[in-house]
N, C-alpha and C positions, 0 to 999 in steps of 0.2 A: 181624236186624233194621238197619233204614237208619237209622243216626246220624248221613248228611249231614242225609237229609231231617227228621231231629229238629232238627240244630244250625239248619239253615235256617228252621225253624220258629219259632230262638227269638227273643227283640223282647232282642238283643244292642247295646249304643252301642261298635259296632269304633272308633270312636275313643280307646278307653282301652285300652293300651297294657297287656300280660298284666306279669305282676312276678314275679321268677326267684330270689328271696330265700325264698320258702314253696312245700311242695311238696304239692298236694289231696291229701283221700281220708280212709281211714279209718285204717289204715295208720300212714301221715304225723303225723293226727291223736295217734297214740298215743303215736311215737316223740316227737314236742312235749311231748307231757303228761310222758313219761320223762325229756327232758332237764330240763326246768321242775325237779320234783321234786329232781335229782341235781345242778343246775347255780344254781340258779336261787330257788326258793321261801325259802331261809334268810337270804337276802339282801331279802327285798320286800317290808317294812316299812321296813328304811332306804333302799331306792331305786325303791319306786315311782311316787312324784313328780318323780321327775329324769329330765327327758328323754334327760339329755346318759349317763345314769347304764348302758341295757341292762337296766333292774331290771323289766318289762314280761314276764309270761307269752306271751304272740302267741299265745293261744289264741283269740280271739276271732273268728279267721275259721272256724276249725273247729266253733267253736260255733255260729259263725249259719249257717252250712249243713248242720249237723245229721252233721257226722260226728266228731261226742265230744258227750257228755249233760254237761249238767255235773253232771246227780246222782252219773255216774262219776268229776270233775273231784274235787268236793265229796269224795267219798268217800277215791278214795286221798288226798291232801291230807288229810286229818285224820288218816289211817293211816301218815301215809309218817314219823310222827319228829320231825318238823321242827321250828324254831326256833316255838314256842309264840307269839309277837307277832306273827311274819309268817302261820303256819297262820290264827289269827284276823283279820286284816289281809284277808290275800286271800279266804278266806269271807264275810265281809262285801261285799266287791265282788261275787263271784261269787252270793251268796244275796240277801242285801237287796237291795242297788241294782240288782242285776238283775230283782228280783222288781217292784219300786218301778215301774220302767220298763214290765216287762210287763203290771202293772196302769194304769198308767198308758195306756196304749193300748188297752186293754182294755176298761175303763169309759169311756173319754172319745173319744169320737167326731172328737171338734175338736182330738186330741194334735198335727195337725201345723199349727193355727194360734193367731191371741192368741187366739181364744176358749178356749183352753184355761190359759192366764195364772191365776193366784188374781187375786181382786178389785182387791189393793192397786198388784201391779205392773201391772193395765191401768190405774189411774186416773191412778197416777204417772208411767206411759209416754208416756200421751196428753198428761195434762201438759207433757211437755216435747219436744211432739210438735214443735212451732216452735222448738226452744234450735238456735243456731247449731251447726253442727259442723263439726269442725276440719278437715276431709278427705270428700270426698264422691267415692265411684269407681264404677266403673262395674262390673256382672258382668264384664266380660271382661279386667279391669284386675284383678279379684281373683280371677279363675280362672289368670288369665298369671301372678299374686304379681308384680305390679307397683304393689305401694305404695312409701312412703318409708320405712315399719318394714321394717328387714330379718331381724326377727324374727318377724312374721305372716308376709313371703315366704316366710322359711326352714320353718316350720309346711306352708304351703299346698302345697310344693317335696316337701316327706315324702310328704302326702296324694298328689301328684297322681305321684311316682316310685314309690311305696312301696308304696302304696294303706292305709297306717296313720300314720295319727298319734297321737303318745304325748296319753294323754287330757288329761295338766296342760295341754300347748299347743291339744288342741281345745276349751276354756275358754277362754282367752287369745284364740285365735283368730275363735271366734264372738263373744265378745263385744266384741271390735274392730269385727266387720261390724256389728252395729247403732251404733257408734259413727260409722263411714264411710258409712252408706245413709241414704237422704232420710227412713225411716219403718219403726218397730218387723216393721209388716206384708212391709216389702219384705226389710229384715237377716234373719228368721224363714224367708224362700221360701228367699233366696240362699244360708243356711248348711247349708239340709237340700237343696237343688238339687244344691251341691259336697259336701257330704258323702256320699251316693246314687250320686250319681257315680261318683266316686273312692276309696271307700274298700271294702274288702274286707269290712267288715262292717255298711255301709251300707244303709239299708233296712232299719231293725232297731229292736226298741223303746229300744234304747239310746242311739241315734244322735237317735232324736226325744226323748226325754229329758232327754239332754245336753244337747240344742241348747236344749232350753225351760229347763230350769236358767239356764242361761246369761244367754240373752236377755231370759228372761220370769219370772223368780222360779218356777220350779216345784222345790218339794220344798225350798226357802230360803227366807230372812225378809225381813222389810227390812230396811235399810243406811240410811244417811245421805243424803240428796235430796244429787244430785250433775245437771248439764246432762246432758241427752239422757239418758241412763239412769234419771232420779226417783231410785227405791228401790232399781233394780238392783244386787246387787254389782260393785262395778268391778275394775276389773285394769287395773295399767299393765305396763309394760315395764320402766321404773327396780325395778317392786317385784320382778318375776320374777326380775332378775340379784340378788337375792339368795337364790335358793331354791338355783337349782344352777348350771352351769357353763356360761352362755349360750356364752361362745368355742368350746368342744367343737362346742356344737349349728350353731352358724354356719359354722363349720366343715365338718360331714358334709351339712348342708343347705342349704350356701352356691348362689350364684349359679351357680357349678361342681362339684356334688357329689361323694363318691369316690366314688359305686355308679351303675350302669350307668342309661340311662334306657331 
């Protein structure tokens, strides 16, 4: 097998560097699953929404590339004897949320456009189209984590450096892109482009559905009307500060993160 020829034939974005915190392959995937079952599952329900708490399984890259099956993970989690609340919370994410995303992309050919948003979301976003934005950023500034918001910059930097952003932060990250770009269409295009370029599990139904939830209200309900957002659920940095230790997150992913880039 001419592996050099195979690599030359692949369309790879060489501008994105490799990450070093995770090893690829089936054996590495099984080891990661074992570590999670032994050391992370029991605390999953408590820590899963804490970006500074290390509560995620870190299995999504293996699931995305087919090095580990969701069925295998579900069976081993179910049979682990772990904390029932954590087992239930994890299986909700692994099965229900994951299959919602799969079905969203499979049955909706417009899954990566605003046409996939529910009617109420498209209507209210259109009504808010001319609302003044508090800030407007170019794609290069967003990609380079050069905004006025240290928390958003840290989330973007985590994605670029580690190839993985905490799911709670990815919601905030995408919603701020909506707030800081000229239109919902540009916001969606920007969020998908950044997510697909830098996330290890990018180009995945979970990513498309997550961005569509954040920007377009997919799998969500209408909330109170706000400027720019219409009736899309809003998130603020002030609200996030009451949810977890923002200081630790900024210390880890600030302008000089304590990890090798």
